[in-house]
TORPA-4810 file (N, C-alpha, C, O; in nm, 3 decimals):
<nodes>
NODE_1_1.420_-3.035_-0.713_1.347_-3.043_-0.815_1.394_-2.926_-0.955_1.451_-2.817_-0.948_X
NODE_2_1.344_-3.001_-1.071_1.382_-2.915_-1.185_1.283_-2.871_-1.263_1.237_-2.966_-1.327_X
NODE_3_1.223_-2.761_-1.291_1.109_-2.691_-1.358_1.158_-2.645_-1.471_1.275_-2.607_-1.480_X
NODE_4_1.051_-2.642_-1.595_1.088_-2.594_-1.710_0.916_-2.486_-1.721_0.802_-2.531_-1.733_X
NODE_5_0.948_-2.379_-1.715_0.864_-2.268_-1.725_0.863_-2.226_-1.882_0.961_-2.191_-1.948_X
NODE_6_0.679_-2.241_-1.940_0.669_-2.202_-2.069_0.596_-2.070_-2.043_0.488_-2.074_-1.983_X
NODE_7_0.639_-1.973_-2.078_0.531_-1.887_-2.123_0.493_-1.833_-2.281_0.547_-1.757_-2.361_X
NODE_8_0.353_-1.929_-2.280_0.343_-1.940_-2.382_0.298_-1.854_-2.536_0.213_-1.768_-2.514_X
NODE_9_0.334_-1.862_-2.662_0.357_-1.735_-2.704_0.341_-1.777_-2.893_0.434_-1.847_-2.933_X
NODE_10_0.269_-1.751_-2.965_0.278_-1.796_-3.131_0.392_-1.711_-3.183_0.459_-1.765_-3.271_X
NODE_11_0.431_-1.578_-3.142_0.518_-1.530_-3.244_0.639_-1.563_-3.128_0.741_-1.626_-3.156_X
NODE_12_0.615_-1.523_-3.026_0.749_-1.525_-2.904_0.700_-1.619_-2.798_0.587_-1.599_-2.754_X
NODE_13_0.782_-1.735_-2.743_0.764_-1.843_-2.664_0.828_-1.848_-2.594_0.932_-1.902_-2.630_X
NODE_14_0.822_-1.799_-2.442_0.953_-1.800_-2.356_0.951_-1.930_-2.299_0.852_-1.998_-2.273_X
NODE_15_1.098_-1.965_-2.279_1.137_-2.109_-2.212_1.263_-2.083_-2.100_1.369_-2.028_-2.129_X
NODE_16_1.229_-2.136_-1.967_1.334_-2.096_-1.869_1.321_-2.223_-1.763_1.215_-2.269_-1.721_X
NODE_17_1.459_-2.271_-1.728_1.455_-2.398_-1.657_1.525_-2.339_-1.511_1.625_-2.268_-1.497_X
NODE_18_1.463_-2.378_-1.440_1.547_-2.353_-1.284_1.556_-2.500_-1.203_1.498_-2.601_-1.245_X
NODE_19_1.614_-2.498_-1.117_1.661_-2.613_-1.012_1.634_-2.504_-0.888_1.662_-2.384_-0.880_X
NODE_20_1.564_-2.600_-0.789_1.507_-2.576_-0.678_1.611_-2.651_-0.562_1.625_-2.773_-0.553_X
NODE_21_1.659_-2.579_-0.501_1.758_-2.597_-0.386_1.695_-2.625_-0.229_1.575_-2.612_-0.204_X
NODE_22_1.749_-2.646_-0.177_1.722_-2.658_-0.015_1.692_-2.483_0.040_1.766_-2.401_-0.014_X
NODE_23_1.619_-2.442_0.112_1.617_-2.302_0.181_1.537_-2.221_0.057_1.525_-2.098_0.061_X
NODE_24_1.483_-2.307_-0.057_1.433_-2.195_-0.158_1.509_-2.136_-0.237_1.475_-2.056_-0.323_X
NODE_25_1.620_-2.173_-0.211_1.727_-2.124_-0.348_1.685_-2.189_-0.447_1.651_-2.308_-0.451_X
NODE_26_1.689_-2.072_-0.574_1.647_-2.124_-0.714_1.776_-2.081_-0.787_1.826_-1.969_-0.779_X
NODE_27_1.819_-2.174_-0.852_1.936_-2.161_-0.942_1.895_-2.166_-1.109_1.820_-2.255_-1.148_X
NODE_28_1.949_-2.068_-1.202_1.912_-2.067_-1.332_2.003_-2.187_-1.395_2.123_-2.196_-1.374_X
NODE_29_1.914_-2.296_-1.492_1.986_-2.377_-1.557_1.962_-2.302_-1.709_2.062_-2.229_-1.710_X
NODE_30_1.912_-2.282_-1.799_1.865_-2.210_-1.901_1.741_-2.145_-1.916_1.635_-2.177_-1.862_X
NODE_31_1.769_-2.023_-2.016_1.659_-1.952_-2.071_1.653_-1.934_-2.220_1.755_-1.966_-2.282_X
NODE_32_1.550_-1.888_-2.286_1.549_-1.865_-2.381_1.406_-1.833_-2.461_1.299_-1.881_-2.423_X
NODE_33_1.419_-1.748_-2.574_1.289_-1.734_-2.654_1.270_-1.788_-2.772_1.346_-1.738_-2.856_X
NODE_34_1.202_-1.864_-2.812_1.160_-1.920_-2.933_1.070_-1.827_-3.006_0.965_-1.796_-2.950_X
NODE_35_1.100_-1.775_-3.133_1.038_-1.697_-3.194_0.998_-1.722_-3.366_1.084_-1.722_-3.453_X
NODE_36_0.885_-1.738_-3.387_0.816_-1.787_-3.517_0.757_-1.648_-3.582_0.677_-1.574_-3.526_X
NODE_37_0.808_-1.633_-3.695_0.730_-1.540_-3.804_0.593_-1.482_-3.784_0.498_-1.560_-3.787_X
NODE_38_0.570_-1.348_-3.763_0.411_-1.335_-3.778_0.342_-1.371_-3.896_0.222_-1.401_-3.892_X
NODE_39_0.420_-1.371_-4.016_0.322_-1.390_-4.123_0.372_-1.525_-4.198_0.368_-1.540_-4.320_X
NODE_40_0.431_-1.640_-4.084_0.422_-1.728_-4.132_0.295_-1.852_-4.108_0.215_-1.860_-4.015_X
NODE_41_0.306_-1.915_-4.192_0.190_-2.064_-4.170_0.176_-2.117_-4.045_0.267_-2.175_-3.984_X
NODE_42_0.029_-2.094_-3.994_-0.011_-2.156_-3.869_0.073_-2.283_-3.801_0.118_-2.271_-3.687_X
NODE_43_0.088_-2.389_-3.868_0.133_-2.506_-3.894_0.267_-2.506_-3.845_0.318_-2.563_-3.749_X
NODE_44_0.319_-2.420_-3.942_0.464_-2.450_-3.943_0.547_-2.366_-3.828_0.657_-2.385_-3.775_X
NODE_45_0.442_-2.261_-3.813_0.476_-2.185_-3.670_0.471_-2.293_-3.515_0.569_-2.310_-3.443_X
NODE_46_0.348_-2.348_-3.493_0.335_-2.447_-3.428_0.428_-2.536_-3.408_0.484_-2.559_-3.301_X
NODE_47_0.451_-2.594_-3.524_0.564_-2.744_-3.557_0.671_-2.683_-3.465_0.715_-2.733_-3.361_X
NODE_48_0.712_-2.546_-3.529_0.863_-2.507_-3.484_0.850_-2.508_-3.318_0.932_-2.576_-3.256_X
NODE_49_0.756_-2.440_-3.251_0.742_-2.428_-3.112_0.759_-2.566_-3.063_0.849_-2.585_-2.981_X
NODE_50_0.666_-2.694_-3.111_0.668_-2.785_-3.067_0.791_-2.876_-3.076_0.799_-2.967_-2.993_X
NODE_51_0.869_-2.863_-3.148_1.010_-2.929_-3.200_1.104_-2.821_-3.076_1.206_-2.876_-3.032_X
NODE_52_1.082_-2.712_-3.035_1.202_-2.657_-2.987_1.162_-2.697_-2.804_1.245_-2.705_-2.713_X
NODE_53_1.036_-2.712_-2.794_0.970_-2.738_-2.640_1.022_-2.928_-2.612_1.072_-2.982_-2.514_X
NODE_54_0.982_-2.983_-2.746_1.045_-3.118_-2.720_1.219_-3.145_-2.721_1.279_-3.230_-2.653_X
NODE_55_1.271_-3.059_-2.805_1.453_-3.038_-2.729_1.488_-3.002_-2.626_1.590_-3.048_-2.575_X
NODE_56_1.392_-2.880_-2.550_1.414_-2.864_-2.420_1.397_-2.996_-2.302_1.477_-3.033_-2.217_X
NODE_57_1.267_-3.044_-2.334_1.249_-3.141_-2.239_1.364_-3.260_-2.225_1.409_-3.319_-2.127_X
NODE_58_1.392_-3.269_-2.363_1.508_-3.401_-2.386_1.613_-3.340_-2.328_1.666_-3.409_-2.241_X
NODE_59_1.666_-3.223_-2.348_1.802_-3.183_-2.330_1.802_-3.140_-2.172_1.907_-3.159_-2.110_X
NODE_60_1.692_-3.084_-2.104_1.689_-3.054_-1.955_1.674_-3.129_-1.864_1.739_-3.134_-1.759_X
NODE_61_1.561_-3.213_-1.910_1.506_-3.318_-1.833_1.393_-3.278_-1.718_1.379_-3.364_-1.631_X
NODE_62_1.331_-3.189_-1.708_1.256_-3.108_-1.605_1.170_-3.236_-1.538_1.126_-3.334_-1.598_X
NODE_63_1.158_-3.201_-1.384_1.036_-3.298_-1.311_0.916_-3.223_-1.356_0.816_-3.294_-1.355_X
NODE_64_0.900_-3.125_-1.387_0.783_-3.096_-1.405_0.763_-2.967_-1.486_0.825_-2.867_-1.449_X
NODE_65_0.656_-2.960_-1.625_0.646_-2.833_-1.695_0.555_-2.757_-1.647_0.445_-2.811_-1.643_X
NODE_66_0.562_-2.614_-1.594_0.466_-2.539_-1.566_0.438_-2.426_-1.650_0.518_-2.332_-1.655_X
NODE_67_0.349_-2.427_-1.704_0.292_-2.341_-1.823_0.205_-2.192_-1.780_0.174_-2.202_-1.662_X
NODE_68_0.171_-2.099_-1.821_0.083_-1.987_-1.818_-0.030_-2.024_-1.827_-0.045_-2.083_-1.934_X
NODE_69_-0.159_-2.017_-1.743_-0.284_-2.018_-1.759_-0.343_-1.907_-1.874_-0.349_-1.786_-1.850_X
NODE_70_-0.383_-1.963_-1.994_-0.416_-1.856_-2.105_-0.570_-1.838_-2.100_-0.659_-1.918_-2.130_X
NODE_71_-0.580_-1.673_-2.039_-0.744_-1.656_-2.091_-0.697_-1.481_-2.088_-0.601_-1.428_-2.033_X
NODE_72_-0.807_-1.421_-2.168_-0.809_-1.273_-2.229_-0.947_-1.217_-2.221_-1.018_-1.317_-2.220_X
NODE_73_-1.035_-1.095_-2.213_-1.183_-1.090_-2.246_-1.144_-0.999_-2.347_-1.245_-0.935_-2.378_X
NODE_74_-1.036_-0.958_-2.419_-1.019_-0.852_-2.528_-0.978_-0.917_-2.666_-1.055_-0.930_-2.761_X
NODE_75_-0.852_-0.954_-2.662_-0.796_-0.979_-2.816_-0.801_-1.137_-2.847_-0.709_-1.213_-2.817_X
NODE_76_-0.892_-1.169_-2.897_-0.948_-1.339_-2.923_-0.842_-1.371_-3.028_-0.834_-1.493_-3.041_X
NODE_77_-0.774_-1.320_-3.089_-0.695_-1.358_-3.184_-0.559_-1.381_-3.106_-0.499_-1.485_-3.136_X
NODE_78_-0.506_-1.304_-3.017_-0.370_-1.345_-2.971_-0.427_-1.440_-2.842_-0.321_-1.485_-2.798_X
NODE_79_-0.506_-1.480_-2.780_-0.559_-1.533_-2.700_-0.535_-1.696_-2.762_-0.496_-1.791_-2.694_X
NODE_80_-0.566_-1.697_-2.894_-0.634_-1.829_-2.963_-0.468_-1.864_-3.009_-0.421_-1.978_-2.998_X
NODE_81_-0.398_-1.762_-3.054_-0.248_-1.800_-3.046_-0.174_-1.856_-2.959_-0.094_-1.945_-2.988_X
NODE_82_-0.194_-1.806_-2.826_-0.115_-1.820_-2.691_-0.176_-1.936_-2.680_-0.082_-2.014_-2.667_X
NODE_83_-0.298_-2.013_-2.677_-0.331_-2.137_-2.634_-0.280_-2.222_-2.704_-0.243_-2.331_-2.659_X
NODE_84_-0.268_-2.184_-2.835_-0.211_-2.316_-2.906_-0.097_-2.333_-2.894_-0.041_-2.440_-2.919_X
NODE_85_-0.029_-2.212_-2.847_0.116_-2.252_-2.818_0.130_-2.330_-2.689_0.207_-2.425_-2.674_X
NODE_86_0.047_-2.281_-2.597_0.034_-2.395_-2.454_0.004_-2.508_-2.494_0.078_-2.591_-2.442_X
NODE_87_-0.078_-2.558_-2.569_-0.112_-2.662_-2.600_-0.013_-2.771_-2.692_-0.027_-2.893_-2.702_X
NODE_88_0.069_-2.703_-2.741_0.164_-2.764_-2.803_0.265_-2.803_-2.687_0.289_-2.922_-2.667_X
NODE_89_0.323_-2.708_-2.615_0.404_-2.752_-2.513_0.359_-2.857_-2.423_0.435_-2.948_-2.390_X
NODE_90_0.204_-2.846_-2.369_0.141_-2.961_-2.246_0.142_-3.086_-2.371_0.141_-3.198_-2.319_X
NODE_91_0.144_-3.088_-2.488_0.141_-3.195_-2.539_0.305_-3.302_-2.523_0.320_-3.415_-2.477_X
NODE_92_0.391_-3.215_-2.577_0.508_-3.208_-2.589_0.539_-3.329_-2.460_0.571_-3.448_-2.463_X
NODE_93_0.511_-3.227_-2.346_0.529_-3.268_-2.178_0.466_-3.411_-2.174_0.530_-3.515_-2.158_X
NODE_94_0.324_-3.401_-2.190_0.253_-3.557_-2.210_0.338_-3.631_-2.261_0.389_-3.712_-2.183_X
NODE_95_0.372_-3.634_-2.361_0.425_-3.756_-2.467_0.536_-3.803_-2.389_0.566_-3.922_-2.398_X
NODE_96_0.607_-3.720_-2.310_0.719_-3.793_-2.233_0.715_-3.826_-2.067_0.804_-3.861_-1.990_X
NODE_97_0.552_-3.793_-2.045_0.545_-3.832_-1.867_0.568_-3.730_-1.796_0.559_-3.720_-1.674_X
NODE_98_0.587_-3.681_-1.847_0.636_-3.529_-1.753_0.502_-3.438_-1.714_0.434_-3.382_-1.800_X
NODE_99_0.476_-3.432_-1.578_0.365_-3.360_-1.552_0.357_-3.233_-1.575_0.457_-3.166_-1.603_X
NODE_100_0.210_-3.172_-1.564_0.208_-3.065_-1.625_0.106_-2.949_-1.535_-0.017_-2.956_-1.533_X
NODE_101_0.185_-2.846_-1.465_0.112_-2.778_-1.401_0.105_-2.632_-1.446_0.202_-2.577_-1.499_X
NODE_102_-0.035_-2.560_-1.418_-0.110_-2.462_-1.465_-0.081_-2.335_-1.363_-0.107_-2.360_-1.245_X
NODE_103_-0.046_-2.242_-1.383_-0.072_-2.113_-1.317_-0.083_-1.975_-1.343_0.012_-1.922_-1.402_X
NODE_104_-0.202_-1.893_-1.304_-0.242_-1.785_-1.351_-0.150_-1.686_-1.364_-0.040_-1.718_-1.320_X
NODE_105_-0.157_-1.584_-1.408_-0.063_-1.491_-1.433_-0.074_-1.400_-1.294_0.027_-1.345_-1.251_X
NODE_106_-0.179_-1.390_-1.238_-0.138_-1.294_-1.110_-0.067_-1.421_-1.009_0.031_-1.378_-0.948_X
NODE_107_-0.098_-1.557_-0.984_-0.046_-1.648_-0.910_0.111_-1.618_-0.921_0.188_-1.587_-0.830_X
NODE_108_0.135_-1.632_-1.049_0.288_-1.591_-1.073_0.348_-1.466_-1.029_0.460_-1.467_-0.978_X
NODE_109_0.288_-1.365_-1.045_0.334_-1.240_-0.995_0.309_-1.220_-0.845_0.369_-1.131_-0.785_X
NODE_110_0.237_-1.287_-0.796_0.255_-1.273_-0.644_0.351_-1.374_-0.582_0.424_-1.355_-0.484_X
NODE_111_0.342_-1.463_-0.643_0.509_-1.560_-0.606_0.637_-1.503_-0.590_0.713_-1.524_-0.495_X
NODE_112_0.658_-1.432_-0.685_0.796_-1.401_-0.748_0.793_-1.222_-0.671_0.898_-1.170_-0.634_X
NODE_113_0.688_-1.167_-0.661_0.675_-0.996_-0.610_0.613_-0.975_-0.490_0.637_-0.871_-0.429_X
NODE_114_0.528_-1.070_-0.441_0.439_-1.066_-0.337_0.322_-1.000_-0.356_0.243_-1.002_-0.262_X
NODE_115_0.282_-0.925_-0.486_0.146_-0.889_-0.514_0.114_-0.938_-0.659_0.203_-0.961_-0.741_X
NODE_116_-0.013_-0.953_-0.685_-0.083_-1.028_-0.819_-0.083_-0.933_-0.880_-0.138_-0.956_-0.988_X
NODE_117_-0.037_-0.790_-0.867_-0.095_-0.692_-0.997_0.050_-0.611_-1.006_0.060_-0.491_-1.032_X
NODE_118_0.164_-0.704_-0.978_0.292_-0.630_-1.029_0.301_-0.623_-1.183_0.234_-0.704_-1.248_X
NODE_119_0.387_-0.522_-1.256_0.407_-0.543_-1.375_0.515_-0.604_-1.408_0.593_-0.666_-1.336_X
NODE_120_0.519_-0.583_-1.535_0.619_-0.689_-1.626_0.778_-0.628_-1.537_0.863_-0.704_-1.489_X
NODE_121_0.781_-0.511_-1.534_0.937_-0.474_-1.509_0.941_-0.507_-1.359_1.055_-0.523_-1.317_X
NODE_122_0.862_-0.518_-1.287_0.892_-0.579_-1.126_0.917_-0.688_-1.130_1.013_-0.720_-1.060_X
NODE_123_0.834_-0.821_-1.224_0.833_-0.927_-1.233_0.975_-0.965_-1.277_1.022_-1.060_-1.215_X
NODE_124_1.077_-0.897_-1.398_1.167_-0.898_-1.439_1.275_-0.865_-1.333_1.390_-0.911_-1.331_X
NODE_125_1.229_-0.792_-1.257_1.355_-0.714_-1.160_1.376_-0.815_-1.053_1.484_-0.840_-0.999_X
NODE_126_1.218_-0.889_-1.021_1.241_-0.981_-0.897_1.300_-1.103_-0.967_1.388_-1.161_-0.903_X
NODE_127_1.277_-1.139_-1.053_1.370_-1.298_-1.121_1.469_-1.238_-1.140_1.548_-1.332_-1.151_X
NODE_128_1.557_-1.105_-1.159_1.693_-1.113_-1.192_1.787_-1.123_-1.039_1.903_-1.158_-1.020_X
NODE_129_1.661_-1.070_-0.928_1.708_-1.074_-0.794_1.713_-1.219_-0.743_1.802_-1.270_-0.676_X
NODE_130_1.613_-1.271_-0.784_1.608_-1.424_-0.709_1.703_-1.473_-0.762_1.779_-1.532_-0.686_X
NODE_131_1.743_-1.469_-0.926_1.826_-1.609_-0.937_1.952_-1.537_-0.949_2.040_-1.595_-1.012_X
NODE_132_1.980_-1.408_-0.896_2.112_-1.350_-0.888_2.193_-1.341_-1.018_2.308_-1.382_-1.029_X
NODE_133_2.118_-1.279_-1.120_2.173_-1.286_-1.276_2.251_-1.128_-1.235_2.247_-1.054_-1.136_X
NODE_134_2.303_-1.125_-1.332_2.408_-1.011_-1.346_2.333_-0.924_-1.464_2.372_-0.807_-1.469_X
NODE_135_2.226_-0.963_-1.565_2.176_-0.880_-1.590_2.041_-0.912_-1.649_2.018_-1.029_-1.678_X
NODE_136_1.951_-0.821_-1.669_1.784_-0.876_-1.674_1.771_-0.965_-1.797_1.833_-0.952_-1.902_X
NODE_137_1.682_-1.054_-1.766_1.649_-1.137_-1.887_1.565_-1.073_-1.982_1.476_-0.993_-1.954_X
NODE_138_1.598_-1.112_-2.096_1.529_-0.993_-2.216_1.494_-1.105_-2.329_1.573_-1.195_-2.355_X
NODE_139_1.365_-1.091_-2.397_1.275_-1.012_-2.364_1.195_-1.009_-2.255_1.264_-1.021_-2.154_X
NODE_140_1.090_-0.999_-2.232_0.986_-0.996_-2.101_0.980_-1.147_-2.121_1.029_-1.207_-2.026_X
NODE_141_0.940_-1.212_-2.203_0.880_-1.335_-2.212_0.977_-1.427_-2.154_0.917_-1.511_-2.086_X
NODE_142_1.111_-1.446_-2.152_1.208_-1.500_-2.074_1.230_-1.461_-1.936_1.291_-1.535_-1.858_X
NODE_143_1.182_-1.346_-1.901_1.164_-1.310_-1.767_1.046_-1.396_-1.702_1.053_-1.467_-1.602_X
NODE_144_0.919_-1.370_-1.797_0.811_-1.448_-1.744_0.823_-1.633_-1.732_0.778_-1.716_-1.654_X
NODE_145_0.910_-1.641_-1.855_0.903_-1.831_-1.817_0.995_-1.860_-1.694_0.984_-1.966_-1.631_X
NODE_146_1.080_-1.770_-1.663_1.140_-1.794_-1.530_1.064_-1.769_-1.414_1.068_-1.860_-1.331_X
NODE_147_1.013_-1.695_-1.393_0.881_-1.632_-1.304_0.822_-1.779_-1.266_0.831_-1.821_-1.151_X
NODE_148_0.753_-1.865_-1.385_0.665_-1.951_-1.414_0.730_-2.055_-1.336_0.661_-2.115_-1.254_X
NODE_149_0.850_-2.084_-1.350_0.914_-2.176_-1.285_0.939_-2.170_-1.157_0.940_-2.269_-1.083_X
NODE_150_0.964_-2.037_-1.115_0.993_-2.013_-0.985_0.915_-2.042_-0.912_0.929_-2.116_-0.814_X
NODE_151_0.782_-1.968_-0.962_0.617_-1.990_-0.902_0.618_-2.141_-0.864_0.587_-2.188_-0.755_X
NODE_152_0.650_-2.193_-0.951_0.602_-2.399_-0.911_0.657_-2.416_-0.832_0.596_-2.471_-0.740_X
NODE_153_0.818_-2.381_-0.808_0.904_-2.424_-0.726_0.817_-2.383_-0.589_0.765_-2.478_-0.530_X
NODE_154_0.798_-2.257_-0.537_0.775_-2.199_-0.449_0.617_-2.250_-0.383_0.584_-2.271_-0.266_X
NODE_155_0.561_-2.258_-0.473_0.406_-2.259_-0.488_0.294_-2.361_-0.540_0.177_-2.382_-0.508_X
NODE_156_0.393_-2.421_-0.647_0.300_-2.522_-0.744_0.237_-2.678_-0.672_0.132_-2.731_-0.709_X
NODE_157_0.314_-2.725_-0.580_0.294_-2.898_-0.583_0.175_-2.948_-0.575_0.156_-3.066_-0.606_X
NODE_158_0.056_-2.854_-0.524_-0.037_-2.903_-0.553_-0.149_-2.882_-0.640_-0.269_-2.909_-0.634_X
NODE_159_-0.014_-2.780_-0.786_-0.118_-2.771_-0.915_-0.065_-2.904_-0.996_-0.123_-2.938_-1.100_X
NODE_160_-0.018_-2.937_-0.974_0.074_-3.084_-1.077_-0.031_-3.188_-1.076_-0.078_-3.245_-0.977_X
NODE_161_-0.064_-3.205_-1.209_-0.131_-3.317_-1.261_-0.064_-3.406_-1.282_0.048_-3.364_-1.310_X
NODE_162_-0.072_-3.564_-1.284_0.009_-3.676_-1.326_-0.004_-3.631_-1.474_-0.111_-3.570_-1.480_X
NODE_163_0.066_-3.631_-1.623_0.056_-3.654_-1.720_-0.072_-3.741_-1.766_-0.084_-3.862_-1.744_X
NODE_164_-0.167_-3.658_-1.834_-0.280_-3.737_-1.872_-0.402_-3.733_-1.761_-0.522_-3.762_-1.773_X
NODE_165_-0.334_-3.692_-1.664_-0.449_-3.697_-1.553_-0.561_-3.566_-1.570_-0.549_-3.476_-1.653_X
NODE_166_-0.665_-3.580_-1.475_-0.749_-3.491_-1.488_-0.778_-3.377_-1.387_-0.856_-3.283_-1.405_X
NODE_167_-0.702_-3.402_-1.281_-0.686_-3.338_-1.168_-0.679_-3.152_-1.197_-0.592_-3.103_-1.269_X
NODE_168_-0.774_-3.078_-1.135_-0.755_-2.929_-1.163_-0.742_-2.868_-1.060_-0.813_-2.891_-0.962_X
NODE_169_-0.625_-2.756_-1.062_-0.622_-2.672_-0.951_-0.754_-2.590_-0.942_-0.826_-2.574_-1.040_X
NODE_170_-0.782_-2.535_-0.811_-0.902_-2.450_-0.790_-0.903_-2.331_-0.900_-1.010_-2.303_-0.953_X
NODE_171_-0.824_-2.284_-0.923_-0.769_-2.158_-1.061_-0.837_-2.230_-1.185_-0.925_-2.183_-1.257_X
NODE_172_-0.784_-2.343_-1.194_-0.826_-2.414_-1.354_-0.956_-2.423_-1.336_-1.009_-2.343_-1.412_X
NODE_173_-1.052_-2.492_-1.262_-1.178_-2.506_-1.234_-1.235_-2.380_-1.230_-1.325_-2.371_-1.313_X
NODE_174_-1.213_-2.257_-1.150_-1.250_-2.148_-1.173_-1.277_-2.101_-1.314_-1.391_-2.067_-1.346_X
NODE_175_-1.155_-2.096_-1.419_-1.180_-2.068_-1.557_-1.246_-2.190_-1.604_-1.350_-2.138_-1.644_X
NODE_176_-1.255_-2.270_-1.619_-1.348_-2.369_-1.657_-1.474_-2.321_-1.676_-1.534_-2.302_-1.782_X
NODE_177_-1.511_-2.303_-1.553_-1.647_-2.294_-1.487_-1.718_-2.151_-1.541_-1.838_-2.140_-1.565_X
NODE_178_-1.624_-2.049_-1.555_-1.619_-1.905_-1.607_-1.652_-1.899_-1.757_-1.739_-1.824_-1.802_X
NODE_179_-1.561_-1.999_-1.848_-1.571_-2.024_-1.971_-1.696_-2.062_-1.999_-1.767_-2.000_-2.078_X
NODE_180_-1.736_-2.173_-1.932_-1.891_-2.226_-1.956_-1.989_-2.141_-1.940_-2.083_-2.153_-2.018_X
NODE_181_-1.997_-2.033_-1.835_-2.067_-1.936_-1.823_-2.083_-1.867_-1.958_-2.183_-1.881_-2.029_X
NODE_182_-1.970_-1.785_-1.992_-1.944_-1.684_-2.086_-2.024_-1.784_-2.217_-2.124_-1.745_-2.277_X
NODE_183_-1.968_-1.894_-2.238_-2.055_-1.961_-2.375_-2.206_-1.955_-2.330_-2.279_-1.902_-2.415_X
NODE_184_-2.264_-1.995_-2.223_-2.400_-2.018_-2.218_-2.469_-1.865_-2.257_-2.561_-1.838_-2.334_X
NODE_185_-2.387_-1.780_-2.175_-2.441_-1.616_-2.176_-2.428_-1.590_-2.358_-2.523_-1.537_-2.414_X
NODE_186_-2.321_-1.628_-2.427_-2.303_-1.578_-2.559_-2.435_-1.653_-2.649_-2.507_-1.595_-2.731_X
NODE_187_-2.442_-1.770_-2.614_-2.563_-1.864_-2.666_-2.687_-1.801_-2.643_-2.765_-1.809_-2.737_X
NODE_188_-2.727_-1.739_-2.538_-2.827_-1.693_-2.510_-2.880_-1.540_-2.595_-2.988_-1.520_-2.651_X
NODE_189_-2.769_-1.453_-2.579_-2.765_-1.361_-2.685_-2.801_-1.387_-2.817_-2.892_-1.324_-2.871_X
NODE_190_-2.721_-1.497_-2.888_-2.776_-1.525_-3.006_-2.844_-1.612_-3.034_-2.840_-1.655_-3.149_X
NODE_191_-2.942_-1.675_-2.927_-3.066_-1.792_-2.936_-3.023_-1.898_-2.985_-3.094_-1.959_-3.065_X
NODE_192_-2.890_-1.946_-2.947_-2.868_-2.076_-3.018_-2.951_-2.186_-2.898_-3.007_-2.148_-2.795_X
NODE_193_-2.941_-2.308_-2.940_-3.028_-2.424_-2.854_-2.896_-2.448_-2.758_-2.781_-2.421_-2.793_X
NODE_194_-2.935_-2.505_-2.629_-2.882_-2.555_-2.556_-2.768_-2.487_-2.458_-2.674_-2.528_-2.390_X
NODE_195_-2.840_-2.331_-2.495_-2.757_-2.216_-2.414_-2.819_-2.198_-2.248_-2.750_-2.152_-2.157_X
NODE_196_-2.928_-2.234_-2.236_-3.006_-2.194_-2.110_-2.947_-2.232_-1.966_-3.008_-2.201_-1.863_X
</nodes>
């Protein structure tokens, strides 16, 4: 199986493709980081990310696209940009009929390091070791994209929904439910109708 992992980001979007072989062996196909200028126009930045992801999909022909679940409790602006970049990648895959899988950060960390609380350094070190690379992938977005792809190979078959499908993993369902609870709670604080 060939997996394109996408570590979404508006300024830096990591892309990593790996092939899974018998015996849990994983081989690097390609890795890169797409960069857009922080002071650039949002539409142009998203177009650049979309074009890059589409090019990777067409050139590498993955069996599935694995993308990181986007959520945060703190910096809303960063989360919005990350979610927009993830959406562009998912749309590009859907247009080509490539199934999409979503994995949480802790799921990815646990898959490659054995613990969902691993730091970026640990993830990068294990990706380097798993893929038998001579040097560490840099920046961290590159290693994170590869970790996503590896995670999907080793854990993700149940997390794949057909392109355009409505199936969600238990983690996705929990995320949707948590977002809805947060929306209702915010509505109650501000006295909005329908927030009960």
